[in-house]
C-alpha positions as CSV (number, residue, x, y, z in Angstrom):
1,M,-83.5,43.8,-18.4
2,P,-81.0,46.3,-17.6
3,Q,-79.4,47.5,-20.9
4,T,-75.7,46.3,-21.1
5,D,-72.7,48.1,-22.7
6,S,-71.9,46.4,-25.5
7,S,-68.1,48.2,-25.7
8,V,-67.3,46.0,-22.6
9,V,-68.9,42.7,-23.1
10,T,-66.5,39.9,-24.4
11,L,-68.8,36.9,-24.3
12,A,-71.9,35.6,-25.9
13,E,-74.9,34.4,-23.6
14,G,-73.6,30.8,-22.3
15,P,-70.4,29.4,-21.1
16,A,-69.7,27.6,-24.6
17,R,-70.2,30.3,-27.2
18,A,-67.1,32.1,-28.8
19,P,-66.0,35.8,-27.8
20,L,-67.7,39.0,-29.2
21,T,-65.0,41.1,-28.6
22,T,-61.2,40.8,-28.4
23,P,-60.1,40.8,-24.5
24,T,-60.1,44.9,-24.2
25,G,-63.4,45.2,-25.8
26,L,-61.5,47.2,-28.8
27,Q,-62.6,45.3,-32.0
28,A,-65.2,42.7,-32.6
29,C,-64.0,39.6,-33.4
30,V,-66.4,38.8,-36.6
31,T,-64.8,42.2,-37.7
32,L,-61.6,40.5,-37.5
33,R,-62.5,37.4,-39.0
34,R,-63.6,39.2,-41.6
35,R,-60.1,40.9,-42.4
36,R,-58.3,38.2,-41.8
37,L,-60.3,36.1,-44.3
38,L,-60.1,38.7,-46.8
39,V,-56.3,39.3,-46.4
40,L,-55.9,35.3,-46.7
41,G,-57.7,35.6,-49.8
42,L,-56.0,38.1,-51.4
43,N,-52.4,36.1,-50.7
44,L,-53.6,32.8,-51.9
45,A,-55.3,33.7,-55.3
46,T,-51.8,36.3,-55.8
47,M,-49.9,33.2,-55.2
48,L,-51.9,30.7,-57.0
49,G,-51.4,33.2,-60.0
50,L,-48.0,33.7,-59.5
51,A,-47.2,29.4,-59.4
52,A,-49.5,29.0,-62.3
53,G,-47.6,31.9,-64.2
54,L,-44.4,29.8,-62.9
55,W,-45.5,26.6,-64.1
56,A,-46.3,27.7,-67.2
57,V,-42.8,29.7,-67.9
58,L,-41.0,26.1,-66.9
59,A,-43.2,24.2,-68.8
60,Q,-43.0,25.4,-72.2
61,D,-40.6,22.8,-73.0
62,G,-41.7,20.2,-71.2
63,I,-41.3,19.7,-67.1
64,D,-38.1,17.7,-65.8
65,G,-36.4,17.5,-62.5
66,L,-34.3,20.6,-63.0
67,D,-37.8,22.4,-63.4
68,L,-39.5,21.1,-60.4
69,A,-36.3,22.4,-58.7
70,L,-36.6,25.7,-59.7
71,L,-40.4,25.9,-59.4
72,A,-40.0,24.7,-55.7
73,C,-37.6,27.6,-55.2
74,G,-39.9,30.1,-56.4
75,L,-42.6,29.0,-54.4
76,A,-40.9,29.4,-51.5
77,T,-40.4,32.7,-51.8
78,L,-44.0,33.6,-52.3
79,P,-45.3,33.4,-48.9
80,W,-42.8,36.3,-47.6
81,T,-43.2,38.2,-50.9
82,V,-46.8,37.9,-51.4
83,L,-47.9,38.9,-47.7
84,G,-45.9,41.7,-47.9
85,F,-46.9,43.2,-50.8
86,W,-50.7,42.8,-49.8
87,N,-49.6,44.5,-46.1
88,A,-48.1,47.3,-48.0
89,T,-50.9,47.8,-50.4
90,I,-53.4,48.0,-47.0
91,G,-50.9,50.1,-45.3
92,F,-50.6,52.8,-47.8
93,L,-54.3,53.0,-48.0
94,L,-54.6,53.4,-44.0
95,V,-51.4,55.9,-43.7
96,R,-53.0,58.0,-46.7
97,A,-55.9,58.0,-44.5
98,G,-54.2,59.8,-41.9
99,R,-55.7,59.2,-37.9
100,R,-59.2,57.3,-39.4
101,G,-56.4,55.0,-40.8
102,V,-54.3,54.5,-37.8
103,L,-57.3,54.0,-35.8
104,A,-58.7,51.2,-38.1
105,A,-55.4,49.3,-37.7
106,A,-55.2,50.1,-33.8
107,P,-57.8,51.5,-32.2
108,Q,-55.9,51.6,-28.9
109,A,-54.2,54.5,-29.9
110,A,-56.9,56.9,-28.9
111,A,-56.2,56.5,-25.1
112,G,-52.9,57.9,-25.3
113,E,-54.2,61.3,-27.1
114,G,-55.1,62.8,-23.8
115,E,-53.5,64.2,-20.8
116,A,-54.8,61.4,-18.1
117,P,-52.8,61.4,-15.1
118,L,-50.9,58.5,-14.6
119,H,-51.7,56.0,-11.7
120,V,-49.8,53.1,-12.9
121,T,-45.8,52.4,-11.7
122,T,-43.5,51.7,-14.5
123,A,-39.8,50.4,-14.3
124,V,-37.6,51.5,-17.3
125,V,-35.3,48.2,-17.7
126,M,-31.8,48.2,-19.7
127,T,-30.5,44.7,-19.9
128,L,-26.7,44.5,-21.0
129,R,-24.2,42.1,-21.2
130,N,-20.6,43.4,-21.9
131,E,-21.8,46.1,-23.9
132,D,-20.1,49.5,-23.6
133,P,-21.6,51.2,-20.5
134,A,-21.1,54.7,-21.3
135,R,-22.8,54.3,-24.9
136,A,-25.6,52.3,-23.5
137,L,-26.5,54.1,-20.0
138,S,-25.8,57.4,-21.3
139,R,-28.8,56.6,-23.2
140,L,-30.7,55.2,-20.2
141,A,-29.8,58.7,-18.4
142,L,-31.2,60.2,-21.7
143,V,-34.6,58.5,-21.1
144,R,-35.3,59.8,-17.9
145,E,-34.0,63.0,-18.6
146,S,-36.8,63.0,-21.0
147,L,-39.6,62.0,-18.8
148,E,-38.2,64.4,-16.0
149,R,-39.2,67.2,-18.4
150,T,-42.6,66.0,-18.8
151,G,-43.4,66.2,-15.1
152,Q,-44.4,62.7,-14.2
153,G,-41.0,61.4,-13.7
154,A,-42.1,60.2,-10.3
155,A,-44.4,57.4,-12.1
156,F,-40.9,55.8,-13.0
157,R,-38.2,53.7,-11.9
158,Y,-35.0,52.5,-13.7
159,H,-33.3,49.2,-13.5
160,V,-30.2,48.7,-14.8
161,L,-29.8,44.5,-15.3
162,S,-26.5,43.2,-16.2
163,D,-25.3,40.2,-17.3
164,S,-22.1,40.7,-18.3
165,D,-18.7,38.6,-17.4
166,D,-16.2,40.5,-18.6
167,L,-14.4,42.1,-15.5
168,A,-13.7,45.9,-16.9
169,V,-16.9,45.8,-18.4
170,I,-18.7,44.9,-14.8
171,R,-16.0,47.6,-13.0
172,A,-17.0,50.5,-15.8
173,E,-20.9,49.4,-15.1
174,E,-20.5,50.1,-11.6
175,E,-18.8,53.2,-11.8
176,W,-21.4,55.0,-14.4
177,V,-24.6,53.9,-12.3
178,A,-22.5,55.2,-9.1
179,S,-21.9,58.5,-10.8
180,W,-25.0,58.8,-11.9
181,R,-27.0,58.1,-8.8
182,A,-24.2,60.8,-7.0
183,G,-25.1,63.4,-9.3
184,L,-28.8,63.5,-8.4
185,P,-31.1,64.1,-5.5
186,G,-31.7,61.5,-2.8
187,P,-35.0,60.7,-3.8
188,E,-34.0,60.5,-7.3
189,A,-31.1,58.6,-7.0
190,E,-33.3,56.2,-5.0
191,R,-35.0,55.2,-8.3
192,I,-31.9,54.1,-10.1
193,Q,-31.2,50.3,-9.4
194,Y,-28.3,48.0,-10.7
195,R,-28.1,44.7,-10.4
196,R,-25.7,42.3,-12.1
197,R,-26.4,38.2,-12.1
198,R,-23.1,35.9,-11.4
199,D,-24.4,33.6,-14.5
200,N,-26.8,34.5,-17.4
201,A,-29.2,31.4,-17.2
202,G,-31.9,32.0,-19.9
203,Y,-30.4,34.8,-21.5
204,K,-32.0,38.1,-21.5
205,A,-35.5,36.6,-21.2
206,G,-34.1,35.0,-17.9
207,N,-33.2,38.2,-16.6
208,L,-36.3,39.7,-17.2
209,Q,-38.4,36.9,-15.7
210,E,-36.4,36.9,-12.8
211,F,-36.5,40.9,-12.3
212,C,-40.4,40.4,-12.9
213,A,-41.0,37.7,-10.2
214,R,-39.7,40.4,-7.5
215,S,-40.6,43.7,-8.9
216,D,-43.4,45.7,-7.6
217,A,-44.3,47.5,-10.6
218,E,-47.4,47.2,-12.8
219,L,-45.7,47.9,-16.0
220,M,-42.1,46.9,-17.4
221,L,-40.5,49.0,-20.1
222,P,-37.6,46.8,-21.5
223,L,-34.8,49.0,-23.5
224,D,-32.0,47.5,-25.2
225,A,-28.2,49.3,-25.3
226,D,-29.0,50.9,-28.0
227,S,-32.9,51.9,-27.5
228,L,-33.7,55.6,-26.9
229,M,-37.2,57.1,-26.4
230,T,-38.9,60.2,-25.5
231,G,-40.5,61.0,-22.8
232,P,-43.9,61.5,-24.4
233,A,-43.8,58.7,-26.7
234,I,-43.1,56.7,-23.2
235,L,-46.3,58.6,-21.4
236,R,-48.8,57.8,-24.8
237,L,-48.0,54.3,-24.4
238,V,-48.5,54.3,-20.5
239,R,-51.9,56.0,-20.8
240,I,-53.1,53.2,-23.3
241,M,-51.9,50.4,-20.8
242,Q,-53.4,51.7,-18.0
243,A,-56.6,52.4,-19.8
244,H,-56.7,48.9,-21.4
245,P,-56.0,46.3,-18.1
246,R,-56.2,43.4,-20.5
247,L,-53.6,44.6,-23.1
248,G,-50.2,43.2,-21.8
249,I,-47.9,44.3,-24.3
250,L,-47.8,47.2,-26.6
251,Q,-45.1,47.6,-29.0
252,S,-43.9,51.1,-30.4
253,L,-42.6,51.5,-33.9
254,A,-38.7,51.8,-33.7
255,V,-37.2,53.4,-36.2
256,G,-33.2,54.0,-36.8
257,A,-31.7,57.2,-35.1
258,P,-29.6,59.8,-37.0
259,A,-26.3,57.4,-38.4
260,D,-23.3,59.0,-39.6
261,S,-22.4,55.0,-41.1
262,A,-23.2,55.2,-45.1
263,F,-24.3,51.5,-44.6
264,A,-26.5,52.1,-41.3
265,R,-27.9,55.7,-43.6
266,L,-29.3,53.5,-46.7
267,F,-30.3,50.2,-44.6
268,Q,-32.7,52.6,-42.2
269,F,-33.7,54.8,-45.1
270,G,-35.6,51.8,-46.8
271,M,-36.4,50.0,-43.4
272,R,-38.0,53.2,-42.4
273,H,-40.3,53.9,-45.1
274,G,-41.0,50.3,-45.6
275,M,-41.5,49.6,-42.1
276,L,-44.7,51.9,-41.3
277,P,-47.1,50.7,-44.2
278,Y,-46.4,46.9,-43.5
279,T,-46.4,47.4,-39.9
280,L,-49.9,49.5,-40.2
281,G,-51.3,46.8,-42.6
282,A,-50.5,44.1,-40.4
283,A,-52.3,45.4,-37.5
284,W,-55.2,45.9,-39.3
285,W,-55.8,42.2,-39.6
286,G,-53.1,40.8,-36.9
287,A,-54.7,43.3,-34.4
288,E,-54.5,41.9,-30.8
289,C,-52.2,39.0,-32.0
290,G,-49.8,41.4,-32.5
291,P,-45.9,41.5,-32.7
292,F,-43.4,41.9,-30.0
293,W,-39.8,42.8,-30.8
294,G,-38.4,42.5,-27.1
295,H,-37.7,46.3,-26.9
296,N,-39.0,49.9,-26.8
297,A,-42.3,48.3,-25.7
298,L,-44.3,48.3,-22.9
299,V,-45.0,44.7,-20.7
300,R,-47.5,43.9,-18.0
301,I,-45.6,42.7,-15.3
302,A,-48.0,40.1,-13.5
303,P,-49.0,38.5,-16.5
304,F,-45.6,38.5,-18.0
305,A,-44.1,36.8,-15.0
306,A,-47.4,34.5,-14.6
307,H,-47.7,33.3,-18.3
308,C,-44.8,34.0,-20.6
309,R,-42.1,32.0,-19.0
310,L,-40.2,30.2,-21.9
311,P,-40.9,26.5,-22.4
312,P,-37.3,24.3,-22.8
313,L,-36.6,23.3,-25.8
314,R,-36.8,19.8,-27.4
315,G,-33.0,18.3,-27.2
316,G,-32.1,21.1,-24.7
317,G,-31.4,24.6,-24.7
318,A,-33.1,27.9,-24.4
319,V,-35.0,30.1,-26.8
320,L,-33.0,33.0,-27.8
321,S,-35.5,34.4,-30.1
322,H,-37.3,35.4,-27.4
323,D,-39.9,37.8,-28.2
324,Q,-42.4,36.2,-30.5
325,V,-42.9,33.4,-28.2
326,E,-43.6,35.6,-24.8
327,A,-46.3,37.3,-27.4
328,V,-47.8,34.3,-28.2
329,L,-48.1,32.9,-24.7
330,M,-49.2,36.2,-23.3
331,R,-52.2,35.9,-25.8
332,R,-52.8,32.5,-24.7
333,A,-53.3,34.3,-21.0
334,G,-56.2,36.2,-22.8
335,Y,-54.0,39.4,-22.9
336,E,-54.0,41.0,-25.8
337,V,-50.6,41.9,-28.1
338,R,-50.7,45.3,-29.8
339,V,-48.4,47.4,-31.7
340,L,-48.9,51.4,-32.2
341,P,-48.1,51.7,-35.9
342,I,-47.3,55.5,-35.1
343,E,-43.6,56.9,-35.7
344,E,-42.7,58.7,-32.6
345,G,-39.9,59.0,-30.1
346,S,-38.8,55.3,-30.2
347,F,-35.6,54.8,-31.8
348,E,-32.8,52.3,-32.2
349,D,-29.8,52.2,-34.0
350,N,-28.9,49.7,-36.8
351,P,-25.6,48.0,-37.7
352,P,-23.1,50.6,-39.1
353,T,-21.4,47.8,-41.6
354,L,-22.4,44.9,-44.0
355,L,-20.2,42.8,-41.7
356,D,-22.7,43.8,-38.6
357,H,-25.5,43.3,-40.4
358,L,-25.0,39.9,-41.4
359,T,-24.1,39.0,-38.1
360,R,-27.3,40.0,-36.6
361,D,-28.9,38.5,-39.3
362,A,-27.6,35.1,-38.6
363,R,-28.3,35.7,-35.3
364,W,-32.1,36.0,-35.9
365,C,-32.1,33.2,-38.1
366,R,-30.4,31.1,-35.5
367,G,-33.2,32.2,-33.1
368,N,-35.9,31.8,-35.4
369,L,-35.3,28.6,-36.1
370,Q,-35.1,27.1,-33.1
371,Y,-39.4,27.5,-33.2
372,L,-39.0,24.3,-35.1
373,R,-37.8,22.5,-31.8
374,L,-40.2,24.0,-29.6
375,P,-42.7,21.8,-27.7
376,A,-46.6,21.9,-28.4
377,M,-48.3,24.8,-26.9
378,P,-51.6,24.1,-26.6
379,G,-54.5,26.5,-26.2
380,L,-52.3,28.7,-28.9
381,Q,-54.5,31.1,-30.7
382,P,-54.6,30.0,-34.7
383,M,-53.4,33.7,-35.3
384,S,-50.3,32.9,-32.9
385,R,-49.3,29.7,-34.5
386,F,-49.3,31.7,-37.6
387,Q,-46.7,33.8,-36.1
388,L,-44.7,31.4,-35.2
389,A,-44.4,29.6,-38.4
390,W,-44.2,32.9,-40.4
391,A,-41.0,33.6,-38.0
392,V,-39.7,30.1,-39.6
393,L,-41.0,31.1,-43.0
394,M,-39.1,34.3,-43.5
395,F,-35.8,32.4,-43.8
396,L,-37.1,30.4,-46.8
397,N,-35.8,33.2,-49.3
398,P,-32.6,33.3,-49.2
399,P,-31.5,29.6,-49.7
400,A,-34.1,29.2,-52.3
401,L,-32.9,32.5,-54.1
402,T,-29.5,30.9,-53.6
403,L,-30.2,27.7,-54.9
404,A,-32.3,29.1,-58.0
405,L,-29.4,31.1,-58.7
406,L,-27.0,27.8,-58.8
407,L,-29.7,25.9,-60.8
408,L,-29.9,28.9,-63.8
409,P,-26.8,28.3,-65.6
410,W,-27.4,24.4,-65.7
411,R,-31.4,25.4,-67.1
412,A,-29.9,27.8,-69.9
413,A,-27.0,25.4,-70.9
414,T,-29.8,22.5,-71.8
415,Q,-33.2,24.7,-72.6
416,G,-31.6,28.1,-73.7
417,G,-32.2,31.3,-72.6
418,P,-35.4,33.2,-70.8
419,A,-38.7,31.8,-72.0
420,T,-41.6,33.7,-73.0
421,G,-43.2,35.1,-70.3
422,A,-40.0,34.5,-68.2
423,V,-39.0,38.0,-68.0
424,A,-42.5,39.9,-67.0
425,L,-42.8,37.0,-64.1
426,Y,-39.5,37.9,-62.8
427,L,-40.2,42.1,-62.8
428,V,-43.4,41.4,-61.4
429,W,-41.8,39.3,-58.6
430,L,-38.8,42.2,-58.0
431,L,-42.0,45.1,-58.0
432,L,-43.4,43.0,-55.4
433,S,-40.5,42.3,-53.1
434,L,-39.8,46.5,-52.9
435,A,-43.5,47.0,-52.2
436,P,-43.1,47.5,-48.5
437,K,-40.6,50.6,-49.1
438,L,-42.3,51.2,-52.1
439,A,-45.3,52.0,-50.6
440,G,-43.6,54.3,-48.1
441,Y,-41.7,56.1,-50.7
442,A,-45.1,56.7,-52.2
443,A,-46.6,57.9,-49.2
444,V,-44.3,60.4,-48.8
445,L,-43.8,61.6,-52.0
446,A,-47.7,62.4,-52.0
447,D,-47.5,64.5,-48.9
448,R,-46.2,67.7,-49.3
449,E,-45.5,68.3,-45.3
450,A,-43.5,64.9,-45.6
451,R,-41.8,65.8,-48.4
452,A,-40.1,68.8,-46.7
453,A,-39.6,67.1,-43.7
454,H,-37.1,64.7,-45.6
455,G,-35.5,67.8,-47.3
456,G,-37.6,68.1,-49.9
457,G,-38.7,65.7,-53.1
458,I,-35.3,66.1,-55.1
459,R,-33.3,65.3,-52.0
460,F,-35.7,62.3,-51.0
461,L,-35.9,60.8,-54.1
462,A,-32.1,60.8,-54.5
463,G,-31.8,58.9,-51.4
464,M,-34.7,56.7,-52.2
465,A,-32.7,55.7,-55.3
466,A,-29.4,55.0,-53.6
467,E,-31.2,53.3,-51.0
468,V,-33.2,50.5,-53.9
469,A,-29.7,49.9,-55.5
470,A,-27.9,49.2,-52.2
471,S,-31.0,46.8,-51.4
472,F,-30.4,45.0,-54.6
473,L,-26.7,44.4,-53.7
474,L,-27.7,44.0,-49.9
475,L,-30.1,41.0,-50.8
476,G,-27.2,39.4,-53.0
477,A,-24.9,39.0,-50.5
478,S,-27.3,38.5,-47.6
479,S,-29.1,35.3,-49.4
480,V,-25.9,33.8,-49.5
481,R,-24.5,34.2,-46.5
482,L,-27.5,33.2,-44.9
483,T,-27.9,30.0,-46.5
484,G,-23.9,29.7,-45.5
485,V,-25.5,30.1,-42.0
486,M,-28.5,27.6,-42.6
487,I,-25.9,25.2,-43.7
488,G,-24.0,25.3,-40.7
489,L,-26.8,24.9,-38.5
490,A,-27.9,21.8,-40.1
491,V,-24.6,20.2,-39.3
492,G,-24.3,21.6,-35.7
493,R,-22.1,24.3,-36.4
494,A,-24.3,27.2,-34.6
495,G,-22.2,30.1,-34.2
496,L,-22.1,32.8,-31.4
497,W,-24.7,34.4,-29.8
498,T,-22.6,38.0,-28.8
499,A,-22.8,41.8,-28.7
500,Q,-23.7,43.2,-31.3
501,G,-21.1,46.1,-33.2
502,R,-23.2,49.2,-32.8
503,D,-20.9,51.9,-33.7
504,A,-19.3,53.1,-36.8
505,R,-16.2,52.0,-38.2
506,G,-14.3,51.4,-41.6
507,L,-13.4,47.8,-42.9
508,R,-10.0,46.9,-44.0
509,W,-10.4,45.1,-46.9
510,S,-8.6,41.7,-45.7
511,E,-11.6,41.9,-43.0
512,A,-14.5,41.9,-45.7
513,F,-12.4,39.4,-47.9
514,R,-12.2,36.5,-45.0
515,A,-16.0,37.6,-44.1
516,L,-17.4,37.2,-47.7
517,G,-14.8,35.5,-49.8
518,G,-17.2,32.8,-49.9
519,V,-19.9,34.9,-50.9
520,T,-17.6,36.6,-53.7
521,L,-16.9,32.8,-55.1
522,F,-20.6,32.3,-55.2
523,G,-21.0,35.1,-57.3
524,L,-18.0,34.6,-59.7
525,V,-19.1,31.1,-60.5
526,V,-22.8,32.0,-61.5
527,C,-21.6,34.8,-63.3
528,A,-18.9,33.4,-65.2
529,A,-21.4,30.8,-66.1
530,L,-24.1,33.1,-66.9
531,A,-21.8,34.9,-69.2
532,V,-20.4,32.1,-71.4
533,I,-23.7,30.1,-71.6
534,A,-26.1,33.1,-71.9
535,P,-25.0,36.7,-71.5
536,T,-28.5,38.1,-71.4
537,L,-29.8,35.9,-68.5
538,L,-26.6,37.6,-66.9
539,A,-27.8,40.7,-67.6
540,W,-31.5,40.2,-66.3
541,S,-29.9,38.3,-63.0
542,L,-27.9,41.1,-61.8
543,P,-30.3,42.5,-59.2
544,L,-29.8,39.5,-57.5
545,T,-25.9,38.5,-58.5
546,L,-24.5,41.8,-58.3
547,G,-24.5,41.9,-54.5
548,S,-22.5,38.4,-54.3
549,L,-20.0,39.2,-56.9
550,L,-19.7,42.9,-55.0
551,S,-20.1,42.0,-51.6
552,V,-16.5,42.8,-50.3
553,P,-16.3,46.3,-52.4
554,F,-19.7,47.0,-51.3
555,A,-18.6,46.1,-47.3
556,V,-15.7,48.7,-47.4
557,L,-16.8,51.3,-49.6
558,T,-20.0,51.7,-47.4
559,A,-18.0,51.6,-44.1
560,A,-15.8,54.0,-44.9
561,P,-16.1,56.9,-42.6
562,E,-15.8,59.5,-45.6
563,A,-18.5,58.2,-47.4
564,G,-20.8,58.6,-44.6
565,R,-19.8,61.9,-43.7
566,A,-20.5,62.7,-47.4
567,M,-23.8,61.2,-47.1
568,V,-24.1,63.5,-44.0
569,R,-23.1,66.7,-45.3
570,S,-25.2,66.4,-48.5
571,G,-28.2,65.2,-46.4
572,L,-28.4,61.7,-48.5
573,C,-30.8,59.1,-47.0
574,A,-31.6,61.8,-44.0
575,T,-34.3,60.9,-41.6
576,R,-36.8,63.3,-40.5
577,E,-35.0,63.1,-36.8
578,E,-31.7,64.3,-38.5
579,I,-32.9,67.4,-40.1
580,A,-35.0,68.5,-37.4
581,P,-34.1,66.4,-34.8
582,P,-36.1,66.2,-31.3
583,W,-34.8,67.4,-27.9
584,E,-33.5,64.0,-27.0
585,I,-31.7,63.0,-30.3
586,A,-30.1,66.6,-30.5
587,R,-28.9,65.7,-26.6
588,L,-27.4,62.6,-27.8
589,Q,-25.8,64.1,-30.6
590,A,-24.5,66.4,-28.7
591,G,-22.7,63.6,-26.5
592,G,-24.9,64.0,-23.4
593,P,-25.3,63.2,-20.7
594,E,-22.0,61.6,-20.5
595,A,-22.0,61.8,-17.0
596,A,-24.7,60.9,-14.4
597,G,-26.7,64.2,-13.5
598,S,-25.5,66.0,-16.5
């Protein structure tokens, strides 16, 4: 019999048997099953242990209805917290293993390491709806410049897909694109196209589907209004995609661009360092059923157009958080969805103020909870069903924490101070909740070159301390605010899905009070009750209650321009790209290109 190359065999003999490898042939299915069973076992064992500990603490004086409510709140916080810990633990080990660790989690990465010539055409697509055209399109122009600098620019086309309905914004978009095209030679100008829809049916997802239905490109790179990617990073993604035709979506690891806002600097410092180990760990076992975040990713157009149209929601309406649904539909169609867990040349802007962050979180909450209204979708992979459920479960934490804090004074009044073992259990939970960013911080501190790239160990430790303190304030404020959002959704107050605030700005005290008055009131009530009933318990609760109590000053002070300038001058919470900016970041910070062809 002729020899068969096992690397490309995807099915066992006989049509009824399960596949031996993932669709690309990159990984054996039995290996992934073992990894997934291991992660499942670790998570279940950890959650059962913590649940047993919580039960023992609450049952010391007998169990009543109040204890059962607190038990339910504690159990609701465990899935997200525990999986985050194990993803971070696995990811930390992979980070320390270097290239070998990356390839263990993302074997497709090897195909992007060479200089293979491009033989596919990629459409770089920016979707806009009432955004600042100059701010957004200057980033797209920078992407084009960076790709031209690689010598591979002819393989790319650029498309501005507008859903704007503000007349002034529409005129500015048209003028900016016209000026951009006018500053380029004819053949290069022809590779830049602008299209605006008269309505925004299906929102961003509908806009992209309309584009894909008539595009003759093989790949699409969707960008948001705040996206920036470097040419070399894009070429790496393209080479991986063209090497693996059954790879349907390849998500890059987008990180925060250098920021002037104090809030953005604090937030993205923790997000940046937690995201790498978390994503690496998740990719190690999630593999071909990976995430799609809707931007800074390569999408194979033909299967996306054929198989990834969003189903209408039960009861009407369109899916808002479209990206994860598109990912599971792409996987159902027989294509892989993977993430490239490498911090290389993929950037986005983070919200500049606490209010902008809370608005974005409310949008995500509203969009993810829509998954409960998705119709049955037959044929999904078990991992895909888990991904959709996980997107909903992540929003169990805010109401669970908020309700637990409301019940805490009541329990203290009826049963006294903290029970034996409660403090230890609480500290373990706090440690688990910080695990992703602590893993990222530990990875940097253990690597001399990484410490130097962040300005040295002392500066890095100062940024770490500032971020951890700020993260507890953010947790307290966001949990209460998101609980209010979810209550609003339950009674039919959905809110608006509007353009995000992206530029640093100061906040007036009155603006912060209007937005966060209810959050502050919650903190006052809980802290005052604990101060009267159980002052010791109040002190222990501060990591969770101080954020709501101080939400207004936290919002105002972290939005203050002088606070941002002080952090920039001192290098506090600086990222590697701020200390040693790549050409694209330096060009963006210098204000170019402000006009086409500059």
